[in-house]
Backbone bond lengths (Angstrom), bond angles and torsions (degrees), N, CA, C in turn:
res aa  C-N    CA-C-N  psi(-1)  N-CA   C-N-CA  omega(-1)  CA-C   N-CA-C  phi
1 M - - - 1.492 - - 1.590 104.31 -
2 S 1.296 101.00 145.30 1.570 110.56 -179.09 1.597 101.20 -131.02
3 L 1.475 107.25 135.35 1.484 118.28 176.91 1.541 107.15 -115.54
4 K 1.335 113.62 128.15 1.434 120.27 -177.95 1.525 108.25 -137.50
5 G 1.301 121.35 144.12 1.389 120.47 178.96 1.539 113.94 173.14
6 T 1.406 114.44 -154.72 1.453 112.18 -171.91 1.706 104.24 -131.65
7 I 1.307 111.78 158.75 1.426 118.24 177.59 1.548 106.10 -117.87
8 D 1.298 118.59 128.57 1.531 125.19 179.88 1.498 104.36 -128.88
9 G 1.376 121.38 91.40 1.406 123.84 -173.04 1.430 111.26 64.02
10 D 1.433 118.17 -120.92 1.427 121.17 -179.21 1.519 111.61 -91.52
11 D 1.312 118.87 -3.69 1.397 125.09 -176.83 1.450 112.36 -92.75
12 I 1.340 118.63 128.99 1.369 123.95 179.54 1.586 112.14 -125.64
13 E 1.274 119.21 128.51 1.359 124.05 176.09 1.574 115.07 -119.43
14 L 1.248 116.89 125.95 1.527 115.22 -169.38 1.500 105.91 -133.20
15 E 1.368 115.40 150.77 1.464 118.19 174.05 1.584 106.50 -109.35
16 E 1.294 116.87 142.57 1.372 122.24 -176.89 1.563 110.80 -102.22
17 H 1.367 118.48 128.55 1.532 118.38 -179.99 1.546 106.94 -127.27
18 D 1.298 109.62 148.83 1.518 117.31 178.04 1.598 108.36 -90.54
19 V 1.358 116.00 96.29 1.463 117.24 -174.57 1.502 114.28 -76.26
20 S 1.412 115.39 -12.05 1.417 116.50 177.82 1.553 114.94 -70.21
21 R 1.285 114.75 -10.18 1.547 119.78 -179.32 1.548 106.32 -108.69
22 A 1.299 109.97 145.75 1.522 114.48 -175.92 1.516 115.65 -58.66
23 E 1.353 116.05 -34.00 1.439 122.77 -179.30 1.530 112.47 -80.44
24 M 1.304 119.53 -11.96 1.422 124.84 -176.97 1.459 116.61 50.22
25 P 1.298 121.32 53.43 1.476 124.23 -166.30 1.535 111.60 -65.05
26 L 1.278 120.38 153.02 1.384 127.83 168.35 1.456 112.58 -63.77
27 T 1.271 118.68 125.36 1.492 121.57 -179.05 1.549 116.04 -117.50
28 G 1.332 116.73 -15.28 1.475 119.11 -176.68 1.508 113.49 178.27
29 F 1.277 117.38 173.57 1.475 129.29 175.43 1.484 113.05 -126.27
30 W 1.237 116.52 142.74 1.456 125.64 -178.26 1.555 107.14 -124.96
31 Q 1.410 113.29 129.70 1.459 122.90 174.51 1.404 107.20 -125.41
32 L 1.314 112.89 113.85 1.541 121.22 -171.00 1.525 111.27 -125.63
33 R 1.285 114.22 153.88 1.488 122.34 166.21 1.553 107.81 -132.65
34 Q 1.305 110.71 151.56 1.506 117.24 179.91 1.521 107.17 -68.73
35 G 1.333 117.61 138.13 1.427 123.65 -177.08 1.586 107.32 -84.05
36 Q 1.365 115.81 173.50 1.423 121.33 -172.09 1.496 111.06 -66.00
37 N 1.360 118.21 -35.49 1.490 119.40 176.03 1.364 116.96 -81.13
38 G 1.328 120.81 1.21 1.504 123.91 175.60 1.504 118.26 70.30
39 L 1.408 115.46 -1.23 1.392 121.39 177.31 1.487 120.83 -99.08
40 V 1.366 108.79 -19.79 1.468 119.43 -175.05 1.559 110.48 -122.42
41 L 1.383 113.75 138.33 1.377 120.00 171.73 1.455 113.58 -100.43
42 D 1.308 123.92 122.03 1.481 123.31 -176.83 1.501 109.68 -112.24
43 G 1.256 115.90 147.63 1.463 117.88 178.49 1.537 112.25 176.93
44 N 1.414 112.61 -150.24 1.412 119.09 179.94 1.480 115.95 -130.30
45 W 1.255 118.98 150.96 1.478 128.15 178.90 1.541 108.21 -111.73
46 N 1.288 116.20 137.26 1.490 123.43 171.04 1.470 111.91 -130.15
47 S 1.300 116.61 134.27 1.490 121.11 176.57 1.485 110.35 -58.24
48 A 1.395 116.71 166.37 1.403 123.94 -176.20 1.603 110.76 -59.37
49 D 1.412 107.91 -39.73 1.608 113.37 174.78 1.449 116.98 -84.05
50 R 1.310 118.73 12.10 1.455 130.78 -178.93 1.543 112.31 50.95
51 L 1.382 117.22 30.38 1.534 120.57 -178.25 1.490 108.58 -102.65
52 Q 1.325 120.29 -24.80 1.434 123.40 176.40 1.522 112.18 -105.25
53 H 1.320 117.00 144.19 1.438 121.96 -178.41 1.533 109.95 -139.28
54 A 1.413 119.36 154.17 1.313 123.39 179.33 1.537 110.49 -161.22
55 E 1.296 117.90 149.59 1.523 120.07 168.83 1.492 106.89 -82.53
56 V 1.442 110.49 137.78 1.494 114.05 -177.17 1.526 106.20 -135.25
57 A 1.301 113.55 164.35 1.532 119.22 176.17 1.555 108.55 -147.50
58 L 1.333 117.85 136.90 1.430 117.91 173.62 1.513 113.23 -118.00
59 K 1.312 114.49 132.99 1.416 117.12 -174.87 1.514 105.45 -120.62
60 E 1.413 120.86 129.57 1.377 126.20 175.98 1.567 110.11 -69.78
61 V 1.309 119.99 129.11 1.285 125.58 175.26 1.598 111.02 -111.57
62 K 1.243 117.70 104.03 1.452 117.76 -176.21 1.467 119.76 -81.58
63 P 1.283 123.99 137.15 1.470 124.52 -179.80 1.477 107.83 -65.26
64 E 1.299 115.90 160.17 1.593 125.80 -178.54 1.502 108.13 -57.61
65 N 1.336 120.00 -35.86 1.470 117.30 -173.94 1.544 111.12 -98.01
66 D 1.310 116.72 17.90 1.570 119.51 176.43 1.511 105.36 -66.54
67 P 1.296 118.26 129.17 1.471 125.36 178.55 1.573 113.70 -81.80
68 G 1.315 118.24 -3.25 1.393 120.23 178.03 1.525 112.92 81.17
69 L 1.348 118.16 24.91 1.414 128.45 177.85 1.528 111.02 -103.17
70 E 1.343 116.37 146.75 1.458 121.69 179.07 1.488 105.10 -101.28
71 I 1.362 120.96 129.86 1.358 125.05 -179.52 1.495 112.40 -103.69
72 H 1.308 113.99 129.29 1.542 119.35 171.54 1.482 109.25 -118.86
73 L 1.225 117.31 139.05 1.478 124.70 176.69 1.459 114.19 -103.11
74 V 1.282 121.17 130.79 1.540 125.59 178.21 1.499 108.12 -97.86
75 A 1.203 122.86 114.38 1.518 132.35 -177.11 1.442 115.53 -126.94
76 D 1.273 120.19 154.67 1.422 128.07 -177.73 1.573 114.50 -71.93
77 S 1.428 114.34 -15.61 1.383 123.35 -175.22 1.487 112.50 -166.36
78 L 1.240 119.61 162.69 1.423 123.51 176.67 1.602 108.72 -82.84
79 P 1.266 122.33 149.14 1.432 123.51 177.03 1.515 109.09 -63.92
80 E 1.392 116.85 154.10 1.350 126.57 179.01 1.483 108.72 -67.14
81 R 1.310 120.74 127.92 1.462 123.61 -178.99 1.575 112.50 -81.72
82 E 1.352 112.95 -26.50 1.555 112.23 -179.63 1.447 111.16 -88.86
83 A 1.405 112.17 129.37 1.479 119.62 -179.76 1.516 110.19 -59.57
84 S 1.337 115.80 -26.71 1.545 117.12 -177.06 1.430 113.75 -88.27
85 S 1.376 123.50 13.77 1.449 124.23 -179.55 1.532 115.37 -65.95
86 G 1.359 112.92 -18.54 1.445 115.22 178.16 1.505 113.43 83.66
87 C 1.279 121.04 9.36 1.487 126.67 176.83 1.483 105.79 52.33
88 L 1.334 119.12 57.94 1.464 121.52 177.72 1.413 117.42 -96.39
89 D 1.398 113.55 -28.40 1.423 118.67 -172.30 1.561 105.96 -129.17
90 I 1.332 120.78 82.76 1.372 124.91 -177.55 1.544 111.11 -86.06
91 P 1.211 124.51 131.68 1.548 123.69 -179.73 1.503 106.65 -61.73
92 L 1.381 110.54 148.37 1.486 121.59 171.12 1.541 104.89 -101.15
93 V 1.345 116.47 118.46 1.454 120.56 173.70 1.467 108.63 -85.47
94 S 1.411 115.15 126.37 1.350 124.04 -176.85 1.536 118.10 -105.77
95 A 1.303 111.92 -18.12 1.534 118.85 -176.27 1.555 107.33 -158.59
96 I 1.328 109.99 158.86 1.391 125.35 174.99 1.561 107.38 -120.23
97 K 1.370 117.55 121.93 1.435 116.41 176.89 1.484 112.39 -110.77
98 L 1.434 120.24 122.44 1.406 124.34 -172.08 1.543 107.46 -99.22
99 Y 1.356 118.78 124.74 1.446 122.82 178.09 1.540 111.83 -117.71
100 K 1.369 113.41 145.91 1.464 120.27 171.40 1.478 108.54 -127.93
101 D 1.373 118.37 122.20 1.319 121.62 176.54 1.486 112.99 56.35
102 G 1.356 111.93 34.22 1.612 114.81 177.57 1.495 112.12 86.24
103 H 1.299 118.40 -3.13 1.428 119.12 -174.38 1.619 107.71 -109.34
104 L 1.261 116.42 132.98 1.526 121.14 179.99 1.535 106.95 -72.03
105 L 1.300 111.74 122.21 1.461 119.86 -178.45 1.569 113.16 -96.77
106 Q 1.377 114.77 -44.29 1.442 119.60 -178.82 1.471 112.94 -162.71
107 T 1.305 119.72 148.09 1.466 126.55 179.63 1.574 104.72 -116.78
108 L 1.346 115.49 122.34 1.465 126.93 175.66 1.464 113.52 -103.50
109 A 1.334 115.25 114.22 1.478 117.83 179.47 1.490 109.03 -75.36
110 T 1.363 115.92 139.19 1.391 121.56 -179.68 1.544 108.86 -153.45
111 E 1.406 114.76 -179.77 1.482 120.10 174.52 1.516 106.05 -151.10
112 S 1.274 112.46 103.76 1.578 119.15 -175.11 1.507 107.12 -136.63
113 Q 1.381 115.73 130.02 1.405 122.50 176.39 1.473 109.78 -131.96
114 G 1.319 121.16 125.49 1.433 119.72 176.68 1.418 117.76 -86.99
115 T 1.271 119.23 -168.15 1.436 123.17 175.32 1.502 117.97 -92.05
116 C 1.289 117.83 -64.23 1.427 125.28 164.72 1.395 117.87 -115.51
117 E 1.285 118.03 -6.82 1.441 122.38 172.44 1.501 112.18 -139.92
118 I 1.333 116.38 153.55 1.451 121.08 172.34 1.478 109.45 -60.23
119 Y 1.312 119.00 138.99 1.424 126.29 169.42 1.544 108.26 -75.60
120 L 1.338 112.38 137.26 1.422 117.40 -178.81 1.499 114.06 -108.87
121 P 1.351 126.59 139.54 1.412 123.99 -178.36 1.528 115.09 -62.74
122 D 1.279 117.40 154.78 1.515 119.51 -175.11 1.550 105.52 -130.09
123 W 1.223 112.89 140.97 1.571 120.51 176.60 1.534 106.00 -90.68
124 Q 1.301 119.89 123.57 1.383 131.50 178.61 1.466 113.41 -143.82
125 D 1.291 119.26 136.89 1.552 122.93 177.78 1.605 101.35 -89.67
126 V 1.315 112.19 87.42 1.533 111.15 -177.56 1.492 113.12 -80.42
127 N 1.207 120.47 -19.33 1.530 120.86 -175.55 1.566 109.64 -111.90
128 F 1.323 114.64 3.53 1.554 117.67 168.57 1.591 112.91 64.13
129 D 1.310 112.19 36.83 1.562 117.92 177.01 1.464 114.21 -100.37
130 G 1.455 110.91 -0.50 1.466 115.00 -178.07 1.546 116.52 92.31
131 R 1.358 114.18 -10.14 1.459 117.77 178.22 1.573 111.29 -106.56
132 P 1.363 116.62 137.20 1.449 115.60 -177.69 1.459 113.49 -75.89
133 D 1.412 115.22 132.12 1.418 122.55 178.58 1.585 109.52 -100.99
134 L 1.224 118.07 175.64 1.471 122.75 -172.21 1.573 112.73 -122.80
135 M 1.311 112.78 127.59 1.486 120.85 -177.66 1.568 112.20 -121.69
136 L 1.262 117.19 141.82 1.519 118.68 169.70 1.493 111.13 -140.75
137 V 1.182 116.16 135.34 1.533 126.08 172.21 1.474 107.60 -64.49
138 Q 1.383 118.11 132.69 1.475 122.40 -179.79 1.537 110.79 -89.13
139 Y 1.328 119.97 -42.31 1.422 125.98 178.24 1.483 110.29 -167.44
140 L 1.312 115.55 172.30 1.431 120.75 -176.62 1.463 108.42 -111.32
141 P 1.354 121.73 103.86 1.425 123.83 174.36 1.544 118.57 -74.36
142 A 1.272 120.22 178.35 1.458 121.14 -179.71 1.470 113.23 -67.62
143 G 1.320 114.31 -32.59 1.529 116.51 -177.88 1.493 111.24 -109.29
144 P 1.304 125.91 -165.91 1.393 132.20 -177.90 1.500 116.68 -80.88
145 N 1.347 113.38 1.87 1.473 117.88 -178.25 1.508 109.44 -84.22
146 I 1.388 115.79 71.44 1.516 118.59 -177.71 1.429 111.05 -82.66
147 P 1.407 114.09 122.46 1.596 116.01 179.35 1.597 109.33 -81.50
148 Y 1.335 112.33 139.54 1.452 122.86 177.17 1.527 107.48 -116.97
149 Q 1.386 113.53 152.44 1.447 118.64 163.50 1.531 103.43 -111.14
150 T 1.436 111.41 139.05 1.432 115.44 -171.44 1.523 104.95 -134.35
151 W 1.377 117.68 141.44 1.458 129.57 179.31 1.535 106.81 -119.88
152 L 1.314 118.24 129.71 1.476 122.68 176.95 1.555 111.69 -95.41
153 N 1.353 115.11 131.14 1.306 121.37 172.01 1.487 117.48 -76.97
154 D 1.441 116.47 113.12 1.471 114.64 -175.64 1.539 110.03 -98.15
155 G 1.215 116.32 16.03 1.436 121.71 -178.21 1.587 115.92 92.73
156 Q 1.264 117.12 -17.08 1.511 124.68 178.80 1.462 107.44 -120.66
157 R 1.326 120.74 -48.36 1.482 122.86 -178.64 1.494 110.67 -145.55
158 F 1.378 121.06 173.25 1.310 127.30 179.62 1.612 107.94 -100.68
159 I 1.276 115.78 123.72 1.386 126.93 -176.39 1.504 109.49 -116.73
160 D 1.414 114.70 154.09 1.348 121.06 -177.06 1.569 110.82 -59.30
161 A 1.259 121.47 134.84 1.444 121.65 167.92 1.489 111.37 -61.07
162 P 1.376 119.22 154.42 1.442 121.24 -177.04 1.529 107.15 -65.58
163 P 1.427 114.22 160.14 1.472 121.65 -178.11 1.553 111.94 -53.62
164 G 1.302 119.04 -42.36 1.432 121.53 -173.73 1.566 109.06 -66.61
165 F 1.239 119.06 -28.89 1.550 120.52 175.58 1.416 107.56 -74.09
166 Q 1.388 120.60 -50.07 1.399 125.59 -176.29 1.474 117.42 -52.91
167 E 1.393 111.59 -30.35 1.507 123.02 -178.11 1.530 109.31 -75.76
168 I 1.350 119.96 -17.53 1.411 120.23 176.63 1.393 120.60 -71.44
169 T 1.376 123.16 117.27 1.423 121.83 -178.13 1.539 112.70 -86.23
170 A 1.325 116.75 148.24 1.459 121.80 177.09 1.546 112.77 42.52
171 P 1.460 111.95 55.80 1.549 113.31 -177.10 1.530 107.44 -72.00
172 D 1.298 109.85 136.89 1.432 120.69 175.43 1.464 109.00 -114.44
173 I 1.408 122.13 117.72 1.442 122.33 -168.71 1.557 107.40 -94.33
174 D 1.370 109.63 121.10 1.564 115.34 176.74 1.496 106.64 -104.99
175 E 1.354 112.01 102.94 1.371 118.24 -177.87 1.514 116.28 -68.59
176 K 1.326 115.42 -31.46 1.534 122.83 -174.62 1.558 107.34 -64.66
177 Y 1.370 115.49 -44.81 1.402 118.20 -177.61 1.451 115.09 -106.10
178 Q 1.322 117.88 5.17 1.472 127.85 178.27 1.495 110.13 53.41
179 N 1.257 118.15 45.53 1.433 127.26 172.90 1.499 113.87 -110.09
180 I 1.334 117.84 152.88 1.477 124.38 170.41 1.554 109.16 -110.93
181 V 1.230 117.93 115.57 1.564 117.79 -168.34 1.638 103.31 -114.09
182 S 1.312 107.44 142.23 1.461 115.28 -174.22 1.526 105.07 -136.57
183 F 1.376 120.72 116.06 1.407 123.72 168.68 1.523 109.21 -90.59
184 W 1.346 118.36 137.28 1.388 119.88 -174.02 1.500 114.00 -137.32
185 R 1.268 120.33 165.89 1.495 121.71 173.09 1.588 107.30 -135.67
186 G 1.421 109.33 126.81 1.425 117.96 178.02 1.506 113.96 -85.77
187 S 1.301 115.11 -33.56 1.462 123.77 -179.11 1.546 108.15 -162.21
188 C 1.311 112.90 -170.49 1.464 116.97 176.25 1.600 111.08 -61.42
189 C 1.234 114.57 -32.49 1.514 118.97 -172.12 1.587 108.50 -118.37
190 S 1.338 117.16 28.17 1.467 117.13 177.88 1.564 109.96 -146.51
191 H 1.293 112.52 110.00 1.481 121.00 -176.44 1.541 107.36 -130.59
192 G 1.336 111.55 161.10 1.487 110.36 174.83 1.580 108.68 -178.88
193 V 1.279 115.37 -171.96 1.488 125.43 -176.80 1.497 111.25 -141.58
194 N 1.328 115.99 131.37 1.382 121.88 169.22 1.480 114.38 -111.17
195 V 1.293 114.70 147.93 1.531 124.38 -177.14 1.407 103.39 -123.91
196 Y 1.341 114.72 125.50 1.490 124.84 176.87 1.542 111.64 -119.51
197 R 1.409 116.39 155.01 1.389 119.76 178.13 1.662 103.73 -141.86
198 W 1.341 110.03 150.47 1.484 113.62 179.02 1.549 111.66 -75.36
199 K 1.292 111.27 134.26 1.527 117.86 173.92 1.433 109.18 -134.45
200 G 1.391 119.00 102.03 1.351 123.30 -175.51 1.575 106.65 71.94
201 D 1.341 115.90 -132.83 1.415 119.77 -175.07 1.512 116.51 -92.18
202 D 1.351 115.93 9.81 1.437 118.66 179.06 1.545 112.60 -148.53
203 V 1.308 124.08 177.69 1.372 121.32 -168.02 1.574 101.95 -109.36
204 M 1.330 115.18 160.24 1.426 119.85 175.68 1.555 105.24 -138.58
205 L 1.374 114.06 150.85 1.366 124.70 179.61 1.609 107.92 -77.01
206 V 1.397 116.31 123.20 1.376 122.82 -174.63 1.524 114.02 -108.67
207 E 1.395 115.47 -31.60 1.360 125.41 175.21 1.497 119.33 -144.33
208 Q 1.237 127.37 148.58 1.385 125.12 177.90 1.578 109.10 -148.96
209 G 1.320 108.01 153.43 1.529 113.59 -177.73 1.541 108.77 -147.02
210 S 1.261 116.78 127.85 1.450 120.83 -179.50 1.538 111.90 -118.82
211 S 1.301 116.90 154.77 1.451 124.32 -176.42 1.493 108.34 -66.48
212 Y 1.352 115.08 159.05 1.508 119.30 -172.60 1.602 102.79 -160.16
213 M 1.282 113.21 174.65 1.500 123.39 -179.32 1.514 104.54 -108.12
214 Q 1.338 113.41 111.60 1.543 119.94 -179.17 1.554 107.63 -86.85
215 P 1.361 114.55 113.00 1.580 115.98 174.58 1.495 107.15 -70.10
216 L 1.384 115.51 135.05 1.396 121.82 -178.57 1.482 110.75 -135.17
217 W 1.389 116.89 127.72 1.470 121.46 177.82 1.446 112.10 -101.55
218 V 1.336 122.07 113.59 1.404 127.60 -178.64 1.495 111.30 -126.72
219 K 1.351 117.60 119.32 1.545 125.50 176.79 1.554 108.33 44.11
220 G 1.279 113.67 52.09 1.438 119.48 169.66 1.589 115.91 79.22
221 K 1.376 114.59 9.78 1.424 113.29 -176.93 1.622 106.52 -128.98
222 A 1.271 112.90 151.21 1.566 122.17 -176.27 1.521 108.96 -96.24
223 Y 1.344 108.66 131.36 1.465 117.43 177.78 1.537 104.25 -130.21
224 H 1.323 113.61 163.05 1.474 119.57 161.27 1.565 106.82 -132.15
225 C 1.351 112.01 150.79 1.454 122.32 -168.47 1.540 105.69 -129.09
226 Y 1.279 119.37 133.07 1.492 122.47 178.93 1.561 108.25 -81.08
227 I 1.281 118.79 116.71 1.482 124.75 -178.02 1.514 108.64 -109.60
228 V 1.336 113.33 137.15 1.496 119.30 169.16 1.456 107.51 -123.13
229 P 1.375 116.78 122.76 1.415 115.52 -177.92 1.590 113.59 -71.93
230 G 1.384 113.45 157.40 1.444 117.77 -177.23 1.451 110.46 -116.63
231 Y 1.362 117.88 -161.55 1.493 123.02 -176.80 1.543 109.01 -135.44
232 R 1.268 119.08 120.74 1.465 123.06 176.52 1.554 112.28 -145.10
233 N 1.257 114.48 140.98 1.549 122.29 172.17 1.563 111.68 51.98
234 G 1.391 113.93 38.37 1.444 118.09 173.89 1.502 116.51 84.11
235 H 1.349 116.92 8.50 1.419 119.61 178.48 1.515 111.98 -138.87
236 V 1.389 114.68 162.69 1.492 113.74 167.75 1.600 112.35 -66.26
237 S 1.212 118.44 139.73 1.460 119.89 -172.64 1.494 107.16 -118.15
238 W 1.441 110.14 137.58 1.478 118.62 179.90 1.615 107.91 -115.55
239 P 1.310 114.20 146.19 1.449 116.20 -176.63 1.572 116.57 -66.76
240 V 1.367 117.16 -28.82 1.399 118.53 177.65 1.521 113.35 -92.97
241 Q 1.319 114.83 107.67 1.446 123.92 -174.10 1.533 109.47 -106.04
242 E 1.378 119.85 145.25 1.388 121.59 -177.89 1.596 106.76 -115.71
243 R 1.281 113.30 130.36 1.392 123.72 174.90 1.526 116.05 -138.54
244 N 1.321 116.90 124.81 1.519 118.97 -176.84 1.471 113.00 52.44
245 G 1.406 118.89 36.17 1.405 122.66 172.09 1.522 111.47 85.82
246 K 1.341 119.05 -1.39 1.563 121.48 179.35 1.452 108.13 -115.38
247 L 1.407 112.27 150.85 1.477 117.20 178.44 1.464 115.44 -103.61
248 T 1.315 116.62 160.08 1.394 120.31 -179.55 1.631 105.90 -78.13
249 P 1.292 112.78 119.67 1.538 115.54 175.01 1.615 113.70 -63.21
250 L 1.312 110.85 142.39 1.453 117.66 -176.28 1.429 105.79 -107.80
251 P 1.447 117.59 117.88 1.534 117.59 -177.53 1.536 109.40 -71.45
252 W 1.314 113.58 145.64 1.442 117.47 168.77 1.476 115.16 -62.19
253 D 1.267 118.79 128.61 1.482 125.14 -176.33 1.456 108.99 -129.73
254 E 1.367 117.98 117.03 1.449 120.22 -173.32 1.558 108.06 -70.44
255 E 1.303 119.17 -17.42 1.493 120.07 178.66 1.517 113.42 -71.09
256 I 1.313 117.35 -28.03 1.446 120.86 -176.49 1.568 113.67 -127.06
257 C 1.351 114.38 -5.80 1.490 115.80 -178.38 1.552 110.28 -115.27
258 S 1.309 117.17 149.63 1.340 123.46 -179.53 1.621 107.82 -152.09
259 E 1.350 118.66 162.82 1.399 120.03 178.13 1.606 113.25 -61.18
260 L 1.304 116.27 135.76 1.490 120.05 -170.29 1.598 105.73 -66.88
261 D 1.400 109.47 126.59 1.478 115.77 174.15 1.520 114.58 -139.95
262 S 1.255 111.71 15.96 1.408 115.38 -179.37 1.569 109.96 -158.13
263 S 1.325 118.89 148.08 1.496 123.12 178.45 1.587 112.43 -96.76
264 E 1.303 113.87 6.26 1.447 117.14 -179.00 1.588 115.30 -71.17
265 H 1.216 115.99 128.32 1.550 122.81 174.73 1.572 111.07 62.87
266 L 1.336 116.25 25.65 1.495 119.61 -179.33 1.669 105.66 -81.50
267 L 1.331 111.28 123.91 1.480 115.93 172.81 1.467 105.16 -168.24
268 T 1.405 113.61 170.42 1.472 118.41 171.14 1.520 110.95 -127.50
269 M 1.308 114.09 126.79 1.539 116.96 177.01 1.522 107.67 -100.63
270 I 1.382 112.22 127.06 1.439 119.09 178.68 1.425 114.10 -119.88
271 Q 1.409 115.02 124.93 1.482 121.93 -173.00 1.421 107.25 -111.60
272 S 1.353 123.12 140.52 1.416 127.81 174.17 1.592 109.86 -68.46
273 A 1.290 112.60 128.61 1.510 117.19 179.05 1.597 114.12 -65.43
274 T 1.315 112.09 -21.98 1.480 118.52 -173.76 1.545 110.94 -106.47
275 D 1.323 118.48 -17.57 1.509 122.75 178.02 1.491 105.34 -138.86
276 P 1.400 121.48 96.69 1.403 125.12 -173.79 1.528 111.88 -69.19
277 G 1.253 116.18 -16.51 1.433 120.06 176.33 1.513 114.44 -74.71
278 D 1.402 113.84 -20.64 1.390 121.62 178.14 1.588 115.99 -83.41
279 V 1.271 118.11 101.56 1.478 121.82 -172.56 1.483 108.54 -132.41
280 R 1.399 115.45 132.63 1.477 118.07 177.58 1.527 107.86 -127.25
281 M 1.308 114.47 163.26 1.507 120.70 -173.40 1.540 106.05 -123.87
282 E 1.331 114.42 130.69 1.517 123.44 167.59 1.533 106.35 -102.02
283 T 1.253 114.57 116.27 1.514 119.47 -178.11 1.609 111.83 -106.97
284 L 1.311 109.54 168.51 1.545 118.21 179.19 1.568 104.31 -73.70
285 R 1.354 113.22 151.10 1.405 121.11 169.00 1.542 110.66 -129.18
286 W 1.300 116.70 162.08 1.492 119.16 179.65 1.472 108.27 -112.88
287 K 1.412 111.93 134.59 1.489 117.13 179.17 1.474 109.11 -127.29
288 K 1.486 116.19 138.55 1.458 115.42 179.89 1.503 107.03 -87.72
289 V 1.203 118.90 127.73 1.544 125.16 -173.65 1.530 104.74 -141.23
290 V 1.379 107.79 165.31 1.464 118.24 174.16 1.507 109.54 -92.77
291 T 1.253 122.63 124.39 1.421 126.58 177.60 1.554 111.65 -118.44
292 S 1.277 111.68 172.80 1.538 115.90 172.62 1.467 117.79 -50.26
293 G 1.334 112.65 -26.67 1.469 116.90 179.76 1.411 114.21 -100.52
294 G 1.417 119.09 9.94 1.401 121.69 -179.15 1.442 113.76 108.87
295 A 1.355 121.07 -167.55 1.512 121.10 179.63 1.523 109.43 -71.25
296 R 1.389 113.51 134.99 1.378 118.83 -175.76 1.609 105.27 -148.14
297 W 1.327 110.18 157.89 1.535 118.60 166.13 1.438 108.18 -96.45
298 C 1.338 116.21 113.32 1.481 123.31 178.14 1.524 112.67 -112.50
299 P 1.362 114.74 158.08 1.429 117.02 -173.96 1.495 109.12 -83.17
300 E 1.325 116.41 139.78 1.480 124.19 168.82 1.521 104.07 -102.43
301 V 1.275 119.56 110.46 1.456 130.99 -162.37 1.527 106.07 -101.85
302 P 1.318 118.87 129.42 1.566 121.08 170.49 1.518 112.66 -82.22
303 F 1.275 116.76 86.43 1.472 122.76 -174.11 1.548 108.09 -79.93
304 L 1.351 114.35 135.98 1.450 116.90 167.02 1.539 107.24 -78.51
305 D 1.256 113.73 117.21 1.566 116.88 -171.13 1.473 100.27 -124.21
306 G 1.409 117.58 97.41 1.511 115.42 -178.01 1.492 114.57 70.67
307 D 1.284 115.53 -120.01 1.484 121.91 179.30 1.533 111.97 -110.51
308 K 1.341 117.40 21.10 1.445 120.95 -178.51 1.550 109.22 -142.88
309 I 1.311 115.40 167.01 1.418 123.60 170.80 1.582 110.65 -94.66
310 T 1.305 117.98 123.59 1.432 122.47 169.39 1.449 111.06 -114.68
311 R 1.307 118.42 128.99 1.489 123.18 177.51 1.555 107.03 -94.79
312 R 1.285 114.14 128.96 1.459 125.54 -175.57 1.643 107.75 -132.84
313 V 1.363 108.45 130.01 1.498 113.53 175.38 1.449 105.82 -91.93
314 L 1.388 118.05 118.68 1.392 123.33 -178.47 1.591 109.13 -85.14
315 K 1.409 113.99 86.86 1.505 118.58 179.60 1.531 109.45 -112.85
316 Q 1.321 120.42 5.94 1.433 118.96 -172.50 1.552 104.01 -72.50
317 S 1.313 117.55 162.06 1.393 123.95 -174.55 1.409 114.67 -57.70
318 E 1.280 119.75 -33.31 1.475 121.57 -176.16 1.546 111.19 -72.71
319 Y 1.345 119.43 -19.77 1.354 122.49 178.84 1.567 116.12 -98.73
320 V 1.290 120.15 -19.20 1.372 126.41 -174.62 1.479 117.11 -51.50
321 E 1.292 113.54 -51.42 1.517 122.70 -178.38 1.539 110.04 -64.09
322 A 1.369 118.07 -46.48 1.369 119.96 -171.34 1.534 115.08 -86.77
323 L 1.257 114.92 -30.06 1.507 119.09 -173.79 1.575 114.50 -111.00
324 C 1.251 118.35 -36.71 1.472 120.59 -176.77 1.586 113.74 -81.10
325 Q 1.379 113.07 155.26 1.516 119.59 -176.53 1.399 108.80 -127.73
326 K 1.324 114.50 152.75 1.537 122.79 -173.76 1.603 100.04 -86.89
327 Q 1.269 121.41 -29.91 1.432 120.07 -172.30 1.623 105.98 -103.69
328 D 1.336 113.16 162.48 1.379 121.79 -178.20 1.621 108.47 -74.47
329 P 1.233 120.92 109.00 1.534 125.59 -177.68 1.561 111.05 -55.64
330 Y 1.329 113.41 -38.48 1.466 117.71 -179.04 1.458 112.54 -59.99
331 K 1.383 119.42 -40.95 1.478 125.62 179.50 1.558 107.81 -63.74
332 E 1.389 113.28 -43.51 1.374 117.51 -178.77 1.557 116.21 -61.60
333 E 1.427 113.51 -38.18 1.349 119.28 172.41 1.484 120.13 -64.54
334 S 1.331 112.77 -30.32 1.463 120.05 179.85 1.528 112.93 -83.99
């Protein structure tokens, strides 16, 4: 359910929409007034057809990290009240005003524009000092690299977070391990995760994982699977884990796996199951061999073969044209 509307003095009029349905239909109207204690809004609810009525009350439930400040947004217009407006004229928020007991404490300049809704500020303790800091989405890009503007609470005022933190897109705050985690996308075929940690007055990158093509050997056939690393227990996490000398088998998945037809980004990342900071990489090598087309440099691929790594030189006729090279790849790299 979504409630939107206007405030005129102590009178509040809200429209109720069912956001669980694609068309977000109008389902009711709320008419409220602020109660005597200031914490509860009392009033009446009417159905969209005005045939059903009920007495209602709204009570604000503040999160544990709420600093007791009232937030006002300064925008160039009010949001569209009609759900059918098509999201054509989204207000641009240019400032955040912070009030305490009705008195203006601070005005923070910003530039934030949502898609179909105004983005609302969020309280987060981003530097783990026990004080709630303030974050606001700036805009929604095509990918997951969502930019935020962040202000740190120094106990007196809110100040701009350092440049290193401001550059982190879609920051996810891990209070348990005191990390800042950011999942990102570089292109359609490039994804990853960065892990940052505070060092002094700014953040530093402490771990990073990027997507790759995992070579997989299944029933005598070669596949490659698109793998995106995750984040677990304070570290970048990789699907292939090693325990007692054996590896975690990777099931063949038609959503991410296909027959191997390229040597690009082929590698195997192996993470210790008992020490997640211990990660090693098995990479492709080039071998000079005799093929059906003559002497060629063909890839020796580190296939995940059940619970072990098996290196295989792909020199068979079906791989020569697509994977093997006439020139020494090592000389080309140098």
